All heavy atoms as a GROMACS GRO file, in nm:
protein
  528
    1MET      N    1   0.085  -0.118   0.000
    1MET     CA    2   0.000   0.000   0.000
    1MET      C    3   0.089   0.124   0.000
    1MET      O    4   0.182   0.134   0.077
    1MET     CB    5  -0.090  -0.004   0.123
    1MET     CG    6  -0.185   0.109   0.131
    1MET     SD    7  -0.295   0.077   0.273
    1MET     CE    8  -0.416   0.196   0.242
    2ASP      N    9   0.059   0.219  -0.086
    2ASP     CA   10   0.138   0.341  -0.100
    2ASP      C   11   0.085   0.448  -0.004
    2ASP      O   12  -0.032   0.480  -0.007
    2ASP     CB   13   0.128   0.391  -0.243
    2ASP     CG   14   0.258   0.432  -0.301
    2ASP    OD1   15   0.360   0.417  -0.233
    2ASP    OD2   16   0.258   0.478  -0.416
    3HIS      N   17   0.172   0.500   0.081
    3HIS     CA   18   0.134   0.606   0.174
    3HIS      C   19   0.191   0.737   0.122
    3HIS      O   20   0.311   0.744   0.092
    3HIS     CB   21   0.189   0.578   0.313
    3HIS     CG   22   0.131   0.455   0.375
    3HIS    ND1   23   0.003   0.450   0.423
    3HIS    CD2   24   0.185   0.333   0.394
    3HIS    CE1   25  -0.020   0.330   0.469
    3HIS    NE2   26   0.087   0.257   0.453
    4PRO      N   27   0.110   0.842   0.112
    4PRO     CA   28   0.163   0.970   0.066
    4PRO      C   29   0.260   1.029   0.168
    4PRO      O   30   0.244   1.010   0.288
    4PRO     CB   31   0.038   1.059   0.052
    4PRO     CG   32  -0.066   0.994   0.136
    4PRO     CD   33  -0.031   0.847   0.144
    5LEU      N   34   0.361   1.095   0.116
    5LEU     CA   35   0.458   1.162   0.204
    5LEU      C   36   0.397   1.288   0.261
    5LEU      O   37   0.324   1.358   0.192
    5LEU     CB   38   0.582   1.200   0.124
    5LEU     CG   39   0.669   1.088   0.073
    5LEU    CD1   40   0.773   1.142  -0.024
    5LEU    CD2   41   0.737   1.017   0.188
    6PRO      N   42   0.428   1.321   0.386
    6PRO     CA   43   0.382   1.450   0.438
    6PRO      C   44   0.457   1.561   0.365
    6PRO      O   45   0.580   1.556   0.352
    6PRO     CB   46   0.419   1.445   0.586
    6PRO     CG   47   0.518   1.335   0.600
    6PRO     CD   48   0.501   1.243   0.483
    7THR      N   49   0.387   1.658   0.313
    7THR     CA   50   0.451   1.761   0.231
    7THR      C   51   0.512   1.873   0.313
    7THR      O   52   0.585   1.955   0.259
    7THR     CB   53   0.350   1.820   0.131
    7THR    OG1   54   0.237   1.869   0.203
    7THR    CG2   55   0.306   1.716   0.030
    8ASP      N   56   0.483   1.878   0.443
    8ASP     CA   57   0.536   1.986   0.526
    8ASP      C   58   0.654   1.942   0.613
    8ASP      O   59   0.704   2.018   0.695
    8ASP     CB   60   0.427   2.044   0.614
    8ASP     CG   61   0.366   1.940   0.707
    8ASP    OD1   62   0.378   1.819   0.680
    8ASP    OD2   63   0.304   1.981   0.807
    9ILE      N   64   0.704   1.821   0.592
    9ILE     CA   65   0.812   1.764   0.673
    9ILE      C   66   0.932   1.732   0.584
    9ILE      O   67   0.918   1.674   0.477
    9ILE     CB   68   0.764   1.634   0.742
    9ILE    CG1   69   0.643   1.661   0.830
    9ILE    CG2   70   0.877   1.569   0.821
    9ILE    CD1   71   0.668   1.751   0.948
   10CYS      N   72   1.050   1.767   0.630
   10CYS     CA   73   1.174   1.735   0.558
   10CYS      C   74   1.196   1.583   0.563
   10CYS      O   75   1.196   1.524   0.672
   10CYS     CB   76   1.292   1.807   0.623
   10CYS     SG   77   1.453   1.766   0.552
   11PRO      N   78   1.217   1.519   0.448
   11PRO     CA   79   1.236   1.375   0.448
   11PRO      C   80   1.371   1.330   0.505
   11PRO      O   81   1.390   1.212   0.532
   11PRO     CB   82   1.224   1.337   0.300
   11PRO     CG   83   1.262   1.461   0.227
   11PRO     CD   84   1.217   1.575   0.314
   12LEU      N   85   1.463   1.422   0.527
   12LEU     CA   86   1.594   1.385   0.582
   12LEU      C   87   1.599   1.395   0.734
   12LEU      O   88   1.652   1.307   0.801
   12LEU     CB   89   1.704   1.472   0.522
   12LEU     CG   90   1.731   1.451   0.374
   12LEU    CD1   91   1.845   1.542   0.327
   12LEU    CD2   92   1.761   1.305   0.343
   13CYS      N   93   1.542   1.502   0.791
   13CYS     CA   94   1.555   1.521   0.936
   13CYS      C   95   1.423   1.514   1.011
   13CYS      O   96   1.422   1.506   1.133
   13CYS     CB   97   1.624   1.654   0.966
   13CYS     SG   98   1.522   1.799   0.930
   14GLY      N   99   1.311   1.521   0.939
   14GLY     CA  100   1.180   1.512   1.003
   14GLY      C  101   1.128   1.643   1.061
   14GLY      O  102   1.023   1.646   1.124
   15GLN      N  103   1.200   1.752   1.039
   15GLN     CA  104   1.156   1.883   1.088
   15GLN      C  105   1.065   1.950   0.984
   15GLN      O  106   1.059   1.909   0.869
   15GLN     CB  107   1.277   1.973   1.115
   15GLN     CG  108   1.372   1.918   1.219
   15GLN     CD  109   1.307   1.903   1.355
   15GLN    OE1  110   1.239   1.992   1.404
   15GLN    NE2  111   1.326   1.787   1.416
   16ILE      N  112   0.996   2.056   1.026
   16ILE     CA  113   0.912   2.133   0.934
   16ILE      C  114   1.001   2.191   0.824
   16ILE      O  115   1.107   2.246   0.851
   16ILE     CB  116   0.840   2.247   1.009
   16ILE    CG1  117   0.750   2.190   1.120
   16ILE    CG2  118   0.759   2.334   0.914
   16ILE    CD1  119   0.636   2.106   1.071
   17ASN      N  120   0.956   2.182   0.698
   17ASN     CA  121   1.040   2.227   0.586
   17ASN      C  122   1.009   2.369   0.538
   17ASN      O  123   1.077   2.421   0.451
   17ASN     CB  124   1.032   2.129   0.470
   17ASN     CG  125   0.893   2.113   0.415
   17ASN    OD1  126   0.806   2.195   0.435
   17ASN    ND2  127   0.871   2.004   0.344
   18HIS      N  128   0.904   2.432   0.590
   18HIS     CA  129   0.866   2.569   0.553
   18HIS      C  130   0.833   2.583   0.405
   18HIS      O  131   0.855   2.687   0.344
   18HIS     CB  132   0.975   2.670   0.593
   18HIS     CG  133   1.012   2.663   0.737
   18HIS    ND1  134   0.930   2.710   0.836
   18HIS    CD2  135   1.121   2.610   0.798
   18HIS    CE1  136   0.987   2.688   0.954
   18HIS    NE2  137   1.102   2.627   0.933
   19CYS      N  138   0.781   2.478   0.345
   19CYS     CA  139   0.747   2.478   0.203
   19CYS      C  140   0.615   2.550   0.181
   19CYS      O  141   0.512   2.509   0.234
   19CYS     CB  142   0.736   2.334   0.152
   19CYS     SG  143   0.692   2.323  -0.022
   20THR      N  144   0.617   2.657   0.103
   20THR     CA  145   0.493   2.730   0.075
   20THR      C  146   0.405   2.653  -0.022
   20THR      O  147   0.285   2.676  -0.029
   20THR     CB  148   0.521   2.870   0.017
   20THR    OG1  149   0.596   2.856  -0.103
   20THR    CG2  150   0.596   2.956   0.116
   21GLN      N  151   0.462   2.560  -0.097
   21GLN     CA  152   0.384   2.483  -0.193
   21GLN      C  153   0.298   2.376  -0.127
   21GLN      O  154   0.205   2.324  -0.187
   21GLN     CB  155   0.479   2.416  -0.293
   21GLN     CG  156   0.566   2.514  -0.369
   21GLN     CD  157   0.486   2.601  -0.461
   21GLN    OE1  158   0.431   2.550  -0.558
   21GLN    NE2  159   0.477   2.729  -0.433
   22SER      N  160   0.329   2.342  -0.001
   22SER     CA  161   0.256   2.235   0.066
   22SER      C  162   0.126   2.283   0.133
   22SER      O  163   0.041   2.202   0.163
   22SER     CB  164   0.344   2.168   0.170
   22SER     OG  165   0.372   2.254   0.277
   23ALA      N  166   0.113   2.411   0.153
   23ALA     CA  167  -0.005   2.465   0.220
   23ALA      C  168  -0.099   2.530   0.120
   23ALA      O  169  -0.056   2.608   0.035
   23ALA     CB  170   0.035   2.566   0.326
   24GLU      N  171  -0.225   2.495   0.127
   24GLU     CA  172  -0.325   2.546   0.033
   24GLU      C  173  -0.325   2.699   0.025
   24GLU      O  174  -0.328   2.757  -0.082
   24GLU     CB  175  -0.463   2.496   0.075
   24GLU     CG  176  -0.574   2.534  -0.020
   24GLU     CD  177  -0.572   2.452  -0.149
   24GLU    OE1  178  -0.532   2.335  -0.144
   24GLU    OE2  179  -0.609   2.508  -0.253
   25GLU      N  180  -0.317   2.766   0.141
   25GLU     CA  181  -0.327   2.912   0.144
   25GLU      C  182  -0.203   2.985   0.091
   25GLU      O  183  -0.209   3.103   0.060
   25GLU     CB  184  -0.361   2.963   0.285
   25GLU     CG  185  -0.258   2.931   0.390
   25GLU     CD  186  -0.275   2.793   0.454
   25GLU    OE1  187  -0.362   2.716   0.414
   25GLU    OE2  188  -0.198   2.763   0.545
   26THR      N  189  -0.089   2.917   0.078
   26THR     CA  190   0.032   2.983   0.028
   26THR      C  191   0.085   2.919  -0.100
   26THR      O  192   0.193   2.954  -0.147
   26THR     CB  193   0.144   2.979   0.134
   26THR    OG1  194   0.170   2.843   0.171
   26THR    CG2  195   0.107   3.060   0.256
   27ARG      N  196   0.010   2.829  -0.159
   27ARG     CA  197   0.056   2.755  -0.276
   27ARG      C  198   0.092   2.845  -0.394
   27ARG      O  199   0.177   2.810  -0.475
   27ARG     CB  200  -0.049   2.653  -0.318
   27ARG     CG  201   0.004   2.555  -0.420
   27ARG     CD  202  -0.081   2.433  -0.436
   27ARG     NE  203  -0.068   2.352  -0.317
   27ARG     CZ  204  -0.166   2.284  -0.261
   27ARG    NH1  205  -0.285   2.284  -0.316
   27ARG    NH2  206  -0.148   2.213  -0.153
   28GLU      N  207   0.031   2.960  -0.405
   28GLU     CA  208   0.059   3.052  -0.516
   28GLU      C  209   0.192   3.127  -0.497
   28GLU      O  210   0.242   3.187  -0.592
   28GLU     CB  211  -0.055   3.152  -0.532
   28GLU     CG  212  -0.188   3.087  -0.568
   28GLU     CD  213  -0.183   3.010  -0.700
   28GLU    OE1  214  -0.125   3.062  -0.796
   28GLU    OE2  215  -0.238   2.899  -0.705
   29GLN      N  216   0.248   3.124  -0.379
   29GLN     CA  217   0.375   3.192  -0.351
   29GLN      C  218   0.492   3.100  -0.385
   29GLN      O  219   0.484   2.979  -0.365
   29GLN     CB  220   0.384   3.230  -0.204
   29GLN     CG  221   0.277   3.325  -0.159
   29GLN     CD  222   0.284   3.348  -0.009
   29GLN    OE1  223   0.382   3.320   0.055
   29GLN    NE2  224   0.176   3.400   0.046
   30PRO      N  225   0.602   3.156  -0.434
   30PRO     CA  226   0.719   3.072  -0.460
   30PRO      C  227   0.779   3.022  -0.330
   30PRO      O  228   0.780   3.092  -0.229
   30PRO     CB  229   0.816   3.163  -0.534
   30PRO     CG  230   0.770   3.301  -0.506
   30PRO     CD  231   0.624   3.294  -0.471
   31CYS      N  232   0.827   2.901  -0.331
   31CYS     CA  233   0.890   2.842  -0.212
   31CYS      C  234   1.030   2.901  -0.194
   31CYS      O  235   1.094   2.942  -0.291
   31CYS     CB  236   0.898   2.690  -0.228
   31CYS     SG  237   0.956   2.604  -0.080
   32TRP      N  238   1.078   2.902  -0.070
   32TRP     CA  239   1.213   2.951  -0.040
   32TRP      C  240   1.318   2.877  -0.123
   32TRP      O  241   1.419   2.933  -0.162
   32TRP     CB  242   1.244   2.939   0.110
   32TRP     CG  243   1.246   2.795   0.156
   32TRP    CD1  244   1.142   2.725   0.210
   32TRP    CD2  245   1.355   2.706   0.148
   32TRP    NE1  246   1.180   2.596   0.235
   32TRP    CE2  247   1.312   2.581   0.199
   32TRP    CE3  248   1.487   2.715   0.103
   32TRP    CZ2  249   1.394   2.470   0.205
   32TRP    CZ3  250   1.569   2.604   0.110
   32TRP    CH2  251   1.522   2.483   0.160
   33CYS      N  252   1.291   2.750  -0.153
   33CYS     CA  253   1.393   2.669  -0.222
   33CYS      C  254   1.406   2.703  -0.370
   33CYS      O  255   1.503   2.662  -0.434
   33CYS     CB  256   1.364   2.520  -0.204
   33CYS     SG  257   1.219   2.462  -0.295
   34PHE      N  258   1.311   2.779  -0.426
   34PHE     CA  259   1.319   2.814  -0.567
   34PHE      C  260   1.442   2.901  -0.594
   34PHE      O  261   1.492   2.903  -0.706
   34PHE     CB  262   1.195   2.889  -0.612
   34PHE     CG  263   1.069   2.804  -0.618
   34PHE    CD1  264   1.068   2.672  -0.577
   34PHE    CD2  265   0.952   2.859  -0.665
   34PHE    CE1  266   0.952   2.596  -0.582
   34PHE    CE2  267   0.836   2.784  -0.672
   34PHE     CZ  268   0.836   2.652  -0.631
   35SER      N  269   1.490   2.973  -0.493
   35SER     CA  270   1.603   3.063  -0.514
   35SER      C  271   1.722   3.032  -0.422
   35SER      O  272   1.815   3.111  -0.415
   35SER     CB  273   1.559   3.208  -0.494
   35SER     OG  274   1.512   3.226  -0.362
   36ALA      N  275   1.718   2.918  -0.354
   36ALA     CA  276   1.825   2.884  -0.260
   36ALA      C  277   1.912   2.772  -0.319
   36ALA      O  278   1.861   2.682  -0.385
   36ALA     CB  279   1.766   2.838  -0.127
   37PRO      N  280   2.043   2.778  -0.292
   37PRO     CA  281   2.127   2.665  -0.334
   37PRO      C  282   2.095   2.543  -0.249
   37PRO      O  283   2.064   2.555  -0.130
   37PRO     CB  284   2.269   2.714  -0.310
   37PRO     CG  285   2.256   2.827  -0.213
   37PRO     CD  286   2.118   2.884  -0.228
   38VAL      N  287   2.099   2.426  -0.310
   38VAL     CA  288   2.070   2.301  -0.240
   38VAL      C  289   2.193   2.211  -0.249
   38VAL      O  290   2.248   2.189  -0.357
   38VAL     CB  291   1.948   2.231  -0.300
   38VAL    CG1  292   1.921   2.098  -0.231
   38VAL    CG2  293   1.824   2.320  -0.290
   39SER      N  294   2.236   2.161  -0.134
   39SER     CA  295   2.353   2.074  -0.125
   39SER      C  296   2.334   1.948  -0.210
   39SER      O  297   2.233   1.879  -0.198
   39SER     CB  298   2.375   2.036   0.022
   39SER     OG  299   2.457   1.922   0.033
   40ARG      N  300   2.431   1.918  -0.294
   40ARG     CA  301   2.426   1.795  -0.373
   40ARG      C  302   2.427   1.673  -0.283
   40ARG      O  303   2.361   1.574  -0.310
   40ARG     CB  304   2.544   1.788  -0.470
   40ARG     CG  305   2.528   1.879  -0.586
   40ARG     CD  306   2.639   1.856  -0.685
   40ARG     NE  307   2.620   1.943  -0.799
   40ARG     CZ  308   2.701   1.950  -0.899
   40ARG    NH1  309   2.810   1.875  -0.901
   40ARG    NH2  310   2.677   2.030  -1.000
   41HIS      N  311   2.502   1.681  -0.174
   41HIS     CA  312   2.507   1.569  -0.081
   41HIS      C  313   2.370   1.544  -0.020
   41HIS      O  314   2.327   1.428  -0.005
   41HIS     CB  315   2.611   1.595   0.029
   41HIS     CG  316   2.629   1.480   0.122
   41HIS    ND1  317   2.681   1.359   0.083
   41HIS    CD2  318   2.597   1.467   0.253
   41HIS    CE1  319   2.682   1.277   0.186
   41HIS    NE2  320   2.631   1.339   0.290
   42ALA      N  321   2.298   1.650   0.013
   42ALA     CA  322   2.163   1.635   0.068
   42ALA      C  323   2.071   1.569  -0.034
   42ALA      O  324   1.993   1.480   0.000
   42ALA     CB  325   2.107   1.770   0.112
   43LEU      N  326   2.082   1.609  -0.159
   43LEU     CA  327   1.999   1.548  -0.263
   43LEU      C  328   2.030   1.400  -0.280
   43LEU      O  329   1.940   1.319  -0.299
   43LEU     CB  330   2.018   1.621  -0.396
   43LEU     CG  331   1.964   1.764  -0.403
   43LEU    CD1  332   2.000   1.828  -0.535
   43LEU    CD2  333   1.814   1.766  -0.380
   44HIS      N  334   2.156   1.363  -0.270
   44HIS     CA  335   2.194   1.222  -0.282
   44HIS      C  336   2.145   1.139  -0.165
   44HIS      O  337   2.128   1.018  -0.179
   44HIS     CB  338   2.346   1.208  -0.297
   44HIS     CG  339   2.396   1.254  -0.429
   44HIS    ND1  340   2.368   1.189  -0.548
   44HIS    CD2  341   2.473   1.360  -0.463
   44HIS    CE1  342   2.424   1.252  -0.648
   44HIS    NE2  343   2.488   1.357  -0.600
   45ARG      N  344   2.124   1.203  -0.050
   45ARG     CA  345   2.077   1.132   0.069
   45ARG      C  346   1.926   1.109   0.068
   45ARG      O  347   1.875   1.030   0.148
   45ARG     CB  348   2.114   1.211   0.196
   45ARG     CG  349   2.263   1.214   0.222
   45ARG     CD  350   2.299   1.300   0.342
   45ARG     NE  351   2.214   1.274   0.457
   45ARG     CZ  352   2.165   1.370   0.536
   45ARG    NH1  353   2.192   1.496   0.512
   45ARG    NH2  354   2.090   1.340   0.639
   46LEU      N  355   1.855   1.173  -0.022
   46LEU     CA  356   1.709   1.158  -0.028
   46LEU      C  357   1.670   1.015  -0.063
   46LEU      O  358   1.724   0.957  -0.156
   46LEU     CB  359   1.651   1.250  -0.136
   46LEU     CG  360   1.618   1.390  -0.098
   46LEU    CD1  361   1.575   1.469  -0.221
   46LEU    CD2  362   1.510   1.395   0.007
   47PRO      N  363   1.573   0.960   0.009
   47PRO     CA  364   1.520   0.829  -0.030
   47PRO      C  365   1.450   0.840  -0.166
   47PRO      O  366   1.394   0.944  -0.200
   47PRO     CB  367   1.420   0.795   0.080
   47PRO     CG  368   1.429   0.902   0.181
   47PRO     CD  369   1.511   1.013   0.127
   48ASP      N  370   1.452   0.734  -0.244
   48ASP     CA  371   1.389   0.736  -0.377
   48ASP      C  372   1.243   0.780  -0.370
   48ASP      O  373   1.196   0.853  -0.457
   48ASP     CB  374   1.398   0.598  -0.443
   48ASP     CG  375   1.539   0.566  -0.490
   48ASP    OD1  376   1.620   0.661  -0.508
   48ASP    OD2  377   1.570   0.446  -0.507
   49ALA      N  378   1.171   0.737  -0.268
   49ALA     CA  379   1.029   0.771  -0.256
   49ALA      C  380   1.006   0.921  -0.237
   49ALA      O  381   0.896   0.970  -0.265
   49ALA     CB  382   0.967   0.694  -0.140
   50ALA      N  383   1.107   0.994  -0.190
   50ALA     CA  384   1.091   1.137  -0.164
   50ALA      C  385   1.139   1.224  -0.280
   50ALA      O  386   1.109   1.344  -0.283
   50ALA     CB  387   1.168   1.175  -0.038
   51ARG      N  388   1.209   1.166  -0.375
   51ARG     CA  389   1.264   1.246  -0.486
   51ARG      C  390   1.151   1.312  -0.566
   51ARG      O  391   1.057   1.246  -0.608
   51ARG     CB  392   1.349   1.160  -0.578
   51ARG     CG  393   1.475   1.117  -0.511
   51ARG     CD  394   1.568   1.045  -0.605
   51ARG     NE  395   1.683   0.996  -0.531
   51ARG     CZ  396   1.789   1.068  -0.499
   51ARG    NH1  397   1.796   1.193  -0.538
   51ARG    NH2  398   1.888   1.017  -0.430
   52ASN      N  399   1.162   1.442  -0.583
   52ASN     CA  400   1.064   1.522  -0.657
   52ASN      C  401   0.925   1.518  -0.594
   52ASN      O  402   0.827   1.546  -0.661
   52ASN     CB  403   1.058   1.479  -0.804
   52ASN     CG  404   1.188   1.500  -0.874
   52ASN    OD1  405   1.251   1.605  -0.862
   52ASN    ND2  406   1.232   1.399  -0.947
   53ARG      N  407   0.916   1.482  -0.467
   53ARG     CA  408   0.786   1.474  -0.400
   53ARG      C  409   0.786   1.544  -0.265
   53ARG      O  410   0.679   1.568  -0.210
   53ARG     CB  411   0.746   1.329  -0.379
   53ARG     CG  412   0.723   1.258  -0.508
   53ARG     CD  413   0.696   1.114  -0.483
   53ARG     NE  414   0.691   1.046  -0.610
   53ARG     CZ  415   0.603   0.955  -0.641
   53ARG    NH1  416   0.514   0.918  -0.554
   53ARG    NH2  417   0.606   0.899  -0.758
   54ALA      N  418   0.903   1.569  -0.206
   54ALA     CA  419   0.909   1.628  -0.073
   54ALA      C  420   1.017   1.734  -0.070
   54ALA      O  421   1.125   1.716  -0.126
   54ALA     CB  422   0.937   1.521   0.032
   55CYS      N  423   0.988   1.844  -0.004
   55CYS     CA  424   1.082   1.956   0.007
   55CYS      C  425   1.171   1.937   0.130
   55CYS      O  426   1.125   1.897   0.237
   55CYS     CB  427   1.000   2.084   0.021
   55CYS     SG  428   1.095   2.235   0.003
   56LEU      N  429   1.298   1.966   0.112
   56LEU     CA  430   1.392   1.964   0.225
   56LEU      C  431   1.370   2.088   0.312
   56LEU      O  432   1.315   2.188   0.265
   56LEU     CB  433   1.536   1.968   0.174
   56LEU     CG  434   1.581   1.851   0.088
   56LEU    CD1  435   1.719   1.880   0.032
   56LEU    CD2  436   1.580   1.724   0.166
   57CYS      N  437   1.416   2.082   0.436
   57CYS     CA  438   1.414   2.202   0.520
   57CYS      C  439   1.536   2.287   0.484
   57CYS      O  440   1.630   2.237   0.421
   57CYS     CB  441   1.414   2.164   0.668
   57CYS     SG  442   1.573   2.101   0.728
   58PRO      N  443   1.537   2.414   0.519
   58PRO     CA  444   1.650   2.500   0.484
   58PRO      C  445   1.784   2.448   0.538
   58PRO      O  446   1.886   2.458   0.470
   58PRO     CB  447   1.613   2.634   0.548
   58PRO     CG  448   1.465   2.634   0.551
   58PRO     CD  449   1.427   2.491   0.579
   59ARG      N  450   1.787   2.391   0.658
   59ARG     CA  451   1.913   2.340   0.715
   59ARG      C  452   1.968   2.223   0.635
   59ARG      O  453   2.087   2.217   0.605
   59ARG     CB  454   1.895   2.300   0.860
   59ARG     CG  455   1.873   2.419   0.952
   59ARG     CD  456   1.869   2.379   1.098
   59ARG     NE  457   1.984   2.305   1.144
   59ARG     CZ  458   2.104   2.356   1.169
   59ARG    NH1  459   2.125   2.485   1.151
   59ARG    NH2  460   2.203   2.281   1.212
   60CYS      N  461   1.882   2.128   0.601
   60CYS     CA  462   1.928   2.013   0.523
   60CYS      C  463   1.967   2.055   0.382
   60CYS      O  464   2.067   2.008   0.328
   60CYS     CB  465   1.822   1.904   0.518
   60CYS     SG  466   1.805   1.813   0.674
   61ALA      N  467   1.889   2.144   0.321
   61ALA     CA  468   1.918   2.191   0.186
   61ALA      C  469   2.055   2.260   0.181
   61ALA      O  470   2.129   2.245   0.084
   61ALA     CB  471   1.810   2.286   0.138
   62ALA      N  472   2.090   2.332   0.286
   62ALA     CA  473   2.218   2.402   0.291
   62ALA      C  474   2.333   2.308   0.327
   62ALA      O  475   2.450   2.348   0.322
   62ALA     CB  476   2.211   2.517   0.390
   63GLY      N  477   2.302   2.186   0.366
   63GLY     CA  478   2.406   2.092   0.406
   63GLY      C  479   2.450   2.107   0.549
   63GLY      O  480   2.547   2.046   0.591
   64LEU      N  481   2.378   2.186   0.629
   64LEU     CA  482   2.418   2.211   0.767
   64LEU      C  483   2.394   2.090   0.856
   64LEU      O  484   2.474   2.062   0.945
   64LEU     CB  485   2.343   2.332   0.823
   64LEU     CG  486   2.372   2.464   0.753
   64LEU    CD1  487   2.284   2.574   0.810
   64LEU    CD2  488   2.518   2.499   0.764
   65ALA      N  489   2.288   2.017   0.835
   65ALA     CA  490   2.256   1.903   0.919
   65ALA      C  491   2.362   1.793   0.907
   65ALA      O  492   2.401   1.732   1.005
   65ALA     CB  493   2.118   1.846   0.885
   66GLU      N  494   2.413   1.770   0.786
   66GLU     CA  495   2.516   1.667   0.769
   66GLU      C  496   2.650   1.710   0.828
   66GLU      O  497   2.727   1.628   0.875
   66GLU     CB  498   2.532   1.631   0.621
   66GLU     CG  499   2.584   1.744   0.536
   66GLU     CD  500   2.520   1.751   0.399
   66GLU    OE1  501   2.405   1.706   0.385
   66GLU    OE2  502   2.586   1.801   0.308
   67ASP      N  503   2.676   1.842   0.832
   67ASP     CA  504   2.800   1.891   0.897
   67ASP      C  505   2.799   1.862   1.047
   67ASP      O  506   2.901   1.829   1.105
   67ASP     CB  507   2.815   2.042   0.875
   67ASP     CG  508   2.849   2.077   0.732
   67ASP    OD1  509   2.888   1.986   0.655
   67ASP    OD2  510   2.837   2.195   0.695
   68GLU      N  511   2.682   1.874   1.108
   68GLU     CA  512   2.670   1.848   1.252
   68GLU      C  513   2.682   1.699   1.283
   68GLU      O  514   2.731   1.661   1.387
   68GLU     CB  515   2.536   1.901   1.303
   68GLU     CG  516   2.527   2.052   1.298
   68GLU     CD  517   2.388   2.103   1.326
   68GLU    OE1  518   2.295   2.020   1.343
   68GLU    OE2  519   2.370   2.224   1.331
   69ALA      N  520   2.634   1.615   1.192
   69ALA     CA  521   2.636   1.470   1.215
   69ALA      C  522   2.775   1.412   1.203
   69ALA      O  523   2.806   1.311   1.262
   69ALA     CB  524   2.540   1.400   1.118
   70GLY      N  525   2.860   1.472   1.120
   70GLY     CA  526   2.991   1.413   1.093
   70GLY      C  527   3.096   1.477   1.169
   70GLY      O  528   3.196   1.450   1.211
   0.00000   0.00000   0.00000
């Protein structure tokens, strides 16, 4: 059975991702990630099920979360 991913949660760390595209009332606004650089390492860490379906949080997108872990 396929379960939809929560659109307001970062698939890497589980924190709120601040995605404007996930909320009905702000969907017309561009998301913060449209103009932010995203860490290639963070993209490679995404599970296949989350690719092109879930927004990262700003910390994971910037690669900050992986710096703290290592």
